N, C-alpha and C positions, 0 to 999 in steps of 0.2 A: 699886049702880047705877053705870053709867058716865056720863061727862059727856054722852053722847048720849041717855041715858035707857034704853039697853038693858042687858042683863045683863053683868056684868063677868067675861068668860071668863078673864082673867088670874089670877083667884083659883084656877081649877082647874089651872093649869099647875104642874108640878113643876120645881124648879130642878135643873140638871145634877148638882150635888153630892148631891142627894137620891136619884139613880139608883144602882143597884148597879153598880159598876165592872165586875164579872165579866160582867154582862148586856150592858153596852155593848161589851165586848171581843168577846163571842161573836156578837153580832148587828150588828156594825158593817157599813156598806155596802161594805166591802172585806175582803179576807182578811188575816189576821195570822198570822205564823209567827215563832216564836223558835227559833233553832238554835244549836248549838255552832259554834265556828269552822270545824270540818270539814264543817258543813252538816247534821249530824244534828238532826232535828226534836225539839224539847223541848216545844213547845206550839203549838197551832194552833186558830184559832177556827172556829165552826160555819159561818160564811159560806163560808170556803174549802172546808170539807168538803162543803157542799151543791153548790158549783160543780163540784167535781171528782169527787164520788161516793165518796170514800174515807171510812173510819171513822177515829176518833181512834186506835184501837188499831193500825190498819194503818200509821200514820205515825209517831206519837210513839215515839222510841227505836228505830225499825226502818228508817226511810228517810232518806236525805239529800235535801236540796232539789234538788240537781242531777239526782238520779235520777228526779225527777218531770218532767223536761224531755225534749223530743224529742232525737234523736241529734245533730242539727246544733246545737241550743241547748246541749247538754251540752259540746260542743267550745267553743262561744262562751263558756260559763261558765268553763271552765278557762283559756282563753287571754286573755279580756278582763275578764269580770265579776269573778271572784275576785281577780286581780292588782290591778285598779282599786280594789276595796273595801279591799284590804289597804293600799294606798298612801294613799288619800284618807280612808278610814274611812267613806265613804258613797258610794252611787250612786243615780241618780234616773232614772226613766222609761226603764228598760231594757225593750225589747220582746222578749218570749219567748213560747214556746208550751208550756203544761203538758199532759201526756198524762193525760187523765181515766182513772178506773177502768174505764170501758167502752171505752177505746182511742181515743176521739175527742180532738181537740185543742182546747184552749181558749186563745185569744190573750189575753195579759195584759201589763200594764205593771207593773214591779217597782221599788220603792224600798227600799233596805237601808241600815241603820246598824250599825256595829260598835262594841260597847262594850269597853273595855279595863280591866284591873284596875289596882291601885295601882302595880304594877311596869311597866305599859304593855303587858303581854301581852294578846292578844285573849281576851275572856271570853265574849261572846255576839254573835249577829247578829240584829237585829230587822228583819223584812221585811214590807212592806206590799204586797199584791197587788191590782191593779185589773182588773176584767173589761173587756177591750178588744174583745170579739167584735163589738159594734155598730160600733165605730170602725173595726175592720179591714174589716168589710163595706162601710162607707162609703168607705174608702180604695180598696177593690177596685173599687167602682162608679166612683169618680173616675178610677182608672187605666184602667178599661175605656173610660170616656167619652173619656179623653184619647187612648187608642190608636185608638178609632173616629175621633176628630177628626183625628188624625195620618194615619190611613189614608185618610180622605176627602180631606185636603189633598194627600196624595201622589198619589191618583188624579186629583185636579184638575190637579196639576202635570204628571202624566204625560199626561193628556188634552190639556192646553194644548200640551205638546211634540208630541203626536201631530198635533194640529190644525195646528201650525206646519209639521211635516214634510209633512203632506198638502198644505198650501198651496204648499210649495216643490217638490212632486213634479210634474213636467210630463207624465210618461207613465204609462200604465196599469201598466207593470211596476214603476215606482218607487212608485206609490201602493200597489200590492199588497204590496211589501216593507215600506213604512211601516206598513200595517195589520197585517201579520204580526208585526211587532215589538211591537205595543201590548199584548197580553194578559199577557205575562210580567212587565213592571214594574208594570202597573196592577192585576192580579189574581193575580199569582204563578202563572200558568198554566205548565204543563210544556212544551207545544208547541202548534202551530197550523197551519192551512192556509187558503189562499184559493182559491176557485173563482169564475170570472167567467162570466157568461152570454154565449154566442155566439148571438144571435138568428137570424142567417142560417142557421146549421147546427142550431139548436134543441138546443144542447148546453151543458153546464156544463164549462168547461175549467179544469183545475188549473194555476194560474200560479205558485204558490209554496207550499211546504209544509215543515214540520219535524215533522209529526204522523202517525205510522204508524197511529194509531187511526182516522183519517178516510179512509184509503186514499190515501196521498200519491202525487201524480202521476197519479191516475186521472181521465180524462174520463168523462162519463156523459151520457146523454140527459136532457132536462128532465123527461120523464115516468117516469124511473127510480124504483123504490120505495125507493131509498136515502135516508138521513136528510137529506143535503145537498140533494138534489133536492126532497124534501118541503118543507123550509123555504123553498127558493127559490120553490116554487109558492104556498105559504101566505103568505109575506111577513111572518112574525112570529117573534120570538125564541123559541127552544125550548131548554130545559135538560134534558139526560138525566142525572138525579141519580145513578143507580147502574146496575150491571150488570143487575139484575133488570128495571128499567124499559127498558133497551136491548133485552134479550132479548124483552120483551113486544111492543115496537113495531118495532124494527129489528134483526132477528137478525144481519144482516151486520155492523152496527155493534158489537153485543155481542161477536161473534167477534174483530173487530179490536181492541176495547178489551182483551179478555182477552189477546191476543197481545202487545199493546204495554204492558200493565201500567197501564192507565188506568181510573179509576173514575167520573169525571164529565166530561161533554162539553157544551159550550155551542155552539149553532148560531145565528149572528147574521146575518140578511139585511142586505146593504148596499143601502140604498134612497135614492132621490131623490124629491123631491116633498113636498107638505105632510104632516107627520106626523099632523095631526088628521083628514085625509081619506084613509082607507084606499084608497078607490077611485082616488085620484089618485097613489098611491105606485107607483113603478117599481122592481122589484128588479133590480140590476145584478150581484149576486154574493152569495156567502155566505162569512163568516168563521167557521171552526170552531176552537175551542181546547179543550184537555182538561187534566185534573188527575190526578196520580198517585193521590191519595186522594179519597175522597168529600168534596165541597165544597158547603156550603150558602151560597148567595149572598144577601146582604142586599138589601133593597129599594133602598137607596142604590146598591149595586153594579149592580143590574139597570138602574137609571135611567142610570147612566154607560155601561153596555154598549149600551143602546139609542141613547144619544147618539153613541157611537162609530160605530154602524152608519149613522146619518144623516150624520155628518161624512164618513165614508169613502165613502158613496154619492155625496155631492155632489162630493167630490174625484175619484172615478172618472168621473162624468159630465163634469166639466171636462176631465179628462185624455183622455177619448175624443174630445171635440171637438178638443182640441189635437192628439192623435195623427192624427186624420183630416185636419186641416188641414196638419200637417207632412208626412204621407205624400203628400197631393196635391201639395204643393209639391215634395217630393223627386222624385216620379215625373215631374212636369212638367219639373223641371230635368234629370232623367235623359234624358227624351225629347229635350229641346232640345240637350243636350250630345251625345247619340248622333247626332242629325241632323247637327250640325256636324262631328262626327268622321267620319261617312260621306262628307260633302261634301268633306272634305280628300283623300279617296282617289278616284281616277278609274277605277282598274281594278277589274274584277269580283272577282278573287281577293282583292285587298287590301281591298276593301269587305267581303267576306264574313268575312275574318279579323278586321277591325276590329270587326265586329258581334259576333262571339262573344267577343272580348276585352273589349268593353264590357259584355256581359251577365254574364260570369263574371269576378270573383265577386260583383259588386254585387247582382245579383238572382237568380242561380242558381249552383249548384255544378258544373253540367255543361250544355253547350249545343252544338248542332251545326246547321250550315246545309247543306242539300242542295239543289242547284239543277239543274234539268233543262236543262242547256246542254251542247252538244257530244255526241259519241258516248258518252263515259264519265261525263258529268255532272261536277259540282263538289261537293266536300265539305270543310268546315272544322269542326274540333272544338276545344273548349277545356274544361279542367276534367276531373273524373273522380271515381270510376270510371265508365266508360260503362255504360248500361243493357243489358238483354238485347236482342241484335240482332234476333231473330225477332219479339219483342213490339213492338219499336220500328218495325220494317218494316210490321207490320200497322197500327199507328196512323198512320204516315205515309201509307200507302195510303188509309186512311179519310179523313184530312184533305185529301189531294189530290183524292180523288174527290168529296167533298162541298163542297170549297172553304170549309169552316167549321172553326173551331178545335175541337180535341178536348182538353179539359182533364182533368188528373189528378184523380181522386176519392179519397175516403178509403178506405183499404184496397186501393188500386190496386197490383197487383204490379209494374207498370212504374214508376209514380210520376213520369211525364213528361207534360208538356203539349206538344202539337204544333200549331203555328200555320201555316196556309198563307200563303205570301208571294205576294200577288196584286197585279197592276198591269194596268190597262187591260183588265180583264175576263178575264185568264188567270192561271193558277197557275204562277208562275215556279219555285217550290220550296217548302221548308218550313223553319221554325225550330223545332227541338226543344229543350226546356230542362227541367231538373229544379230546381224551387224548393222552399223550405221551406214547409210548410203554414202558411197565415195563420190565426191564432186568430180573427180577425174581418176584415170588409171583403173577403170573397171576391168579391162582385160588383164592387166597385171595382177589385180586382186583375185580374179577368178583363177588365174594360174597358181597363185600362192595357195588358195584354199584347196585346189586340186592336189597340190604337192603335200599339203598338210594331211589330207585324207589318205594319200598313198602311204605316207610314213606311219600315220596312226594305224591304218589297217594292217600293215606288216607287223608293227609292234604288238597289236592286240592278238593277231594270229599266233605270233610266237609265244605270247603269254598263254593262249589257249592250249597250244601244244605242250608247253611247259607244265601246265596244270594237269593235263592228261597223263603225261609221263610221270609227273610227281605222284599222282594218285596211284598209278601202277606201282611205283617204287614204295610208296607208303603201304599199299596193300600187301606187297611182298614182305615188307618189314614186319607188319602186324601178324602175317601168317607164320613168321618165324618165331614170334614171341609167344609166350605161354598164354593160351586162351581158356584153359580149363583149370584156373586157380580154384582150389577147394574152398567151399563155404558152407553155410548152413549149420556149422557146428558151434554151439554156444561157448565152447572152450577157446575159440580164437576167431579173429577176423583179419583177412588180408586185403589191403588196398594197394593197388599198383598204378603207376602212371609212366607213360613214355612220351617224349617230345623230341621230334627229329630236329636236328640242328641246321641252321642256315637255310639257304634257298636252293641248295643243290638237289640233284635228282638221285644221287648215290645213296644206297642203303647204308645205314650206320652199323657199328659193331657193338653197341650197348644192348644188353639183354637181361631179362629176369625170368625167374621160374619159382613156382611154389607147388609142392605135391606132398601127398601122404606116403611115407615109407611103409608104415603099418597103420592100423586104425588109430593108434595112440601116439604116433610119432610123425611130426611135420617137418619137412625140409624147405628152406627158403634160400635162394641164391640170386646174386646179382653179379654180372661179369661184363668185361669190356674186351673185345677182340681188337687187335692192332689193325688199322687201316679202315677203308670204306669200300663200298661197291659190292658187286655180286660175290666176289671171292670171300670178302669178310662176312657177308650174309651166310654163305654156305658154311664157313667155319663156325659161325655162331650157332647154326642149327646142329652141326655135328657135336659141338662142345656141349650144348644143352642136352642132347641125347646121351652123350657120354656121362654127364653128371647123373642123369636119371638111372642109367645102367649101373653105375658104381655105387649109388646110394642104397645100401641095404641095412637091415637091422643090426648086422654084426659090424659093418664098417662104420667108422666115425668120420668126421671132417678131415682128420689128418690123413687117414688111409685113402680117402676119396681123392685128395689132392695128389697123393703119390700116384694113384691110378691115372690122373690127368697128365702127370709128367710123362708116364709111359705112353699115353695116348699121343703126345706130341711127337714121339718118334715115328709114328705112322702118318700123322697129319701135321706137316711142318708149319702150315699157316696158323695153327693154334698156338705156336710158340710165342711167349711173351704176353699172352692174354692174362688179364687179372681177374680174380674171383674172390668174392666174399660169400662164404657158405656157412649155414647154421642149421642145426637140428634141435627141435624142441620136443621134450616129452610132455604131452598134453595133460597127463594126470599129475605128474610131480612138478611140472613147470620148470624142469631143468633144461638149461640152454647149453649147447656145446657148439663152438664155432671155431673157424680158422680163416685167415685171410692170406691169399697168395698175391702179394704185390698190390692189393686193392686198398682203398681208403677205409678206415675203421668204421664199423657200424656205430650208430648213435642210439643209446638206450635211455629211455625216460621211464622211471618207475613212479608209482603214484605219489611218493614223497621224495624229496630231495631234488638236486639239480641233475641235469643231463650228464651222461657219461659216455665218452668214446671208448669202445672196447678195443684197446690197443695191444692186448696180449695175443699170443698164437699167430704172430705175423711171420711171413717168409716171402721169398722172391716170387716173381711171376711164374706162370706155368711154363715148364720146359726150360727155365733159365738156370744157369750154374749158381746164381746167387741164392737159389732155393735151399742149398745146403744138403747134407746127406739125408735128413729126415724132416718131414713136416710135423708141426706141433698143433695142438688144439687146446682149448680152455673151456672149463666148465663153471657154471654159476646158476644159482636158483633165482627165479624171478617172482616178484609179487604179483597177485592178480591185478589186472588193469595195466600192466607194463606195456610200453610201446617200443618196438625195435625198428629202427629205420636203416635200410640198406640202400645205397645210392651209387651213382657213377660220378666221375670227377667233373663232368659238365655242370653239376649243380654248384660247385664251390670254386673251381679253378677259373682264374681270370689272368689275362696277360699283364694287367697293371696292378695285381694284388697277389701277395703271398698266399700259399695254400693254408697256412696256419690262420691267417686272418679270415679266409673263407670259411674255415671250420668253426671259428668263433661266431661268425654271423649265422651259420646254420644252427648251431646249438642254441643261440639266443632266440632265433625265429621259431625253432621247433618247440622250445620251452614256452614261448608266448602262445603257441597254438595247442598247448597241452589240453586245454578244456574244450577244444573244437571237436565236432563230431568226426568219427573216423572216416566216414564217407566223404570224399572230396578233399581229404587232408593232404594227400600227396600232390594233387593238382594245385592246391593253394600254396604249398611250399614252392613248387616250380614257378608259379606266377610271381610270388614275392621275390624269389632269389635270382631268377634269370629273365623273367618277363616273356613277352611273345617274340621279341627279336633277339635271337641268340645264334651263335655260330657252332656250338657243340651240342651233341646229343645229350639228352638228360633222361636218366632211368631211375625210378624210385620204387621201393617196396616197403610198406609199413605193416608190421605184424603187431596186432593188439592181442595180448594173451590173457586168457582167463576172464572171469566175470568179476567185476569190481564189487566190493561190499556196498559201496554207495556210488552213484553216478553223478559226477559234477561236470557241467559243461557251461561254457560262456559263448553266447551267440551275438553277432552283430545285428543291428536294427534293420534287418533285411528279411522280408517274408520268405525268400528262397531258402533261408537257413533252417526253416521249420522242418522241411522234408528231411534234411540231413540229420537233425536231432531225432526225428521220429525213428530213423533207421537204427541209430545207436540205442535209443530207449527200448525199441522192440527187442533188439538182440539182448540187452541187459535183462529185461523182464523174462524173456524166454530162457535165458541162462539160469535164472533163479526159479524156474518152474512155475511161474505165475499162470493161473488158468486163463483161458481165452477171453472170458467175459471181463475179468478184471484187467487184463492186458489192453483190450480195446477201449475200455472206459478211461484208463489212465492216459492212453495215447490221445484220446479225444479231448479230455480235460486239459492236459498239458499243452496241446496245440492251441486251443482256444485262449488259454491264459497268456501264452507267448504272443499270439496275434494281438491281443488287447494291449499288452505292454508296448509292442512296437508301434501300434496305431495311435495310442493315446499318450503313453509315457514319452515317446520320442517322435511325436508327430512333426516337431520342428528341429529335430536333431538326428540326422542320418548316421552319426558316428556313435550313437549310444550302444550300450551293451546290456544284454539280458542274461542273468545268471540262473541256471537250473540245477537243482540238487534233488536227487531221488534216493530215498532210503527204503529198506524192506525189512519186515519182520515176518514171523510165521503167520501173523494174523492180517497184516495190512501193508499197503504201499503208500508212502507219503511223498508228495512232490511239492517243492517250494519254487516259485517263479518270482524273481525279484528284479526290479529295474530302479534306476535312480532319476527318472524323469518326472514330469508333472502329469499325472494320470487323471483322466476324467472321472473315473469311478463307475460303479455299476448302474448309476441312474441315467447315464447319458448314452451316446452312440454305442453300437455293438451290444445292446441289451440282450439280443438273441444269443450272443456268445456267452454272456454271463449265465443265462438260463441253461445253456448246454452244459456248462461246467457244473452247475448245481445239480442238474439231472443225472449227470454221469458219475459224479463223485458223491461219497457218503457225507463228507464234512468239508466245508469250504469257509475260509476266513480271510479277511483283508486287513493288512496292517499298513497304514499310510503314515510313514515317518519321512525319512529321506528317500523319497520315491514311494513305490508300492510293492509289497510282498503279498503274493497270493499263496496260501498254504492249503493243499488239497489232500484228502485221505480217502483211499478206497480199500474196503475190506476184501480179503481173499476168500476164495471158496464159493460154493454155490449159494449159500445163504447170505443175504445182504440186509444189514441193519437199517434203521430209519435214517433219512437224510437230515442233517442238522449239525449241531455241534459248534 
């Protein structure tokens, strides 16, 4: 009995040394093997045989231990296990795999000990083998769990990064790109695509894609039977696991998957709204991604995918709101900037041009304005290529007839929107433009274009009215200026030019006049009335009439100004007007002049520098500064002298002193000394004030007498030839040259200049051609010289050379620094032989 009163079981236990050692060896809970140093099995216990399925006869004396291992473990046995055992005499817990008799593998842990003889040589190897199948299975489960955890952690990190990217993406396009990048790192997808819903057009629009299996870049109606449209309508995640499933439900998807080499496709709706309330969920688009092989997604992966759809949907909703707000702001800014830009231009043509330049390329790649003004209308285009003209004409006619916009539609062969430009109840014209199709917001875009057309129509109508009124004002201005300037007298030439200042509609107060007091006395005058508008224009007309009435053979400039002072007592608006007045005796070439508060005339005689005539100056008309008496100054002029009278608009600038302006005028007038008289005043105005100026400019240039020799310098421009012909004709007429000689000289000189321009300066538009004509009682000689590389008479314009030789009596060519053509034509009815 035991101390507890029960039976004493220890009496039945056998002591270890009472057991049979052979039985313990055979039935031990591990395998035992005894091998020779080369691994040949000498002894093996039953446990090992039961685990592996071998018989003792198959192993003992016939197999080596390493031969029972897998191929990889045999290599490991040779390279690590055996060398380590030889060096250390023992190895422990070596993980190997034994190939069982039925070919299956048995994971084991091996401990081996080497016994050596008295001489130290290896004698035996005793090996203990433990079954590690359960341990290996547990390790695999741990590794699998670890991989699952790592994959989940990676997906969470990827999802966090995606959420961060979505939060940072302000536009739909950037959100779509961020969503498209998500499946590859999160689920190892091969490719993907994103379709967004355009509710206004009831379509799914492909905005980003790398997936040929889903139909990359294909838009589709929302009621399409295709897989993407089906998921968009249903609003729930759908996984197409394999080709067979795709073929059953979506044949077109199966065909695309086969072509692209895809086996599994995931279709994820991008939604916004509460996930728990399906009725409150709004589908904004669909993310589709595919795998090259069949892929079974876990529940955890499916939850992450759904979460991705919700996050992407929210980001899309936010981006749409941002896009709409940004687009409204951009369109409002564009309308405001366009309105300001149009207001900066006052002319109809410039406003039309500015309009199409604003539209292209900011909102269109081509635009055209057509206005129903004038006999031929007005058209301005920008961008390109232009659309088909016949289709465009039909649409323009429709928009004009209906006075309503005709918008481009999907599949439209023309692809252009035509907007009627209306103002005050009438269609002024049309604005046609070709814009890129808007993926969404078509209604807002149409409203924007309609407002653009309304603003443009009003601006263009205002410009049309402005030009109409300006034309009336300018017509009035010209009617008040002298139009009957004397001419045709070889003793003098008068050239005038008037340019209205600014963009206003008011008539200016600058004026000029030239008239013959007697057959041999010429009067020239330039004046400036204070103020602008109709009152100033009326005063200008009255003052001009008063000058003509007071200019007599007996009165001179001083007495005329005295008369104008008395005139101011009756016409108060003429007070403070300025006048520069001069009289010239055409036979003696004596000049008498006086200035009443006006800028001094500029005189250029054939020799010497320019001179401002600063004598005989007094105050403006009707002013107390005029003093008790007006004065005048006399001087004799050389033949060929040029006298320039002008108003202050030519030289006065707000940022420049008047003295500096006079210096520039003198230098410019001197540089144009050799220019033809015709067009001289316009050229001065272009050089000194340009086309954009704020003040009126009035010029009068008097060329006096016939020069002994005519010297002119022309730019390399064929248009200059006509101006030179006018001067040359007047010069020849003044010298009494007969008609035949005159026409021959004009023809020869014109052809020589044309040759010089075409050949001497064919690559130099800034070259100059010098012309010098001299006359004797017997002949007229003309020299035309250039400093270019001239081709000579043997090349092009050979007909011109023949005309020169036929029209002139003597022609010679001197080719040194450039080319000089010297031509001589004898005067009188008799003509000598050609040559010389």
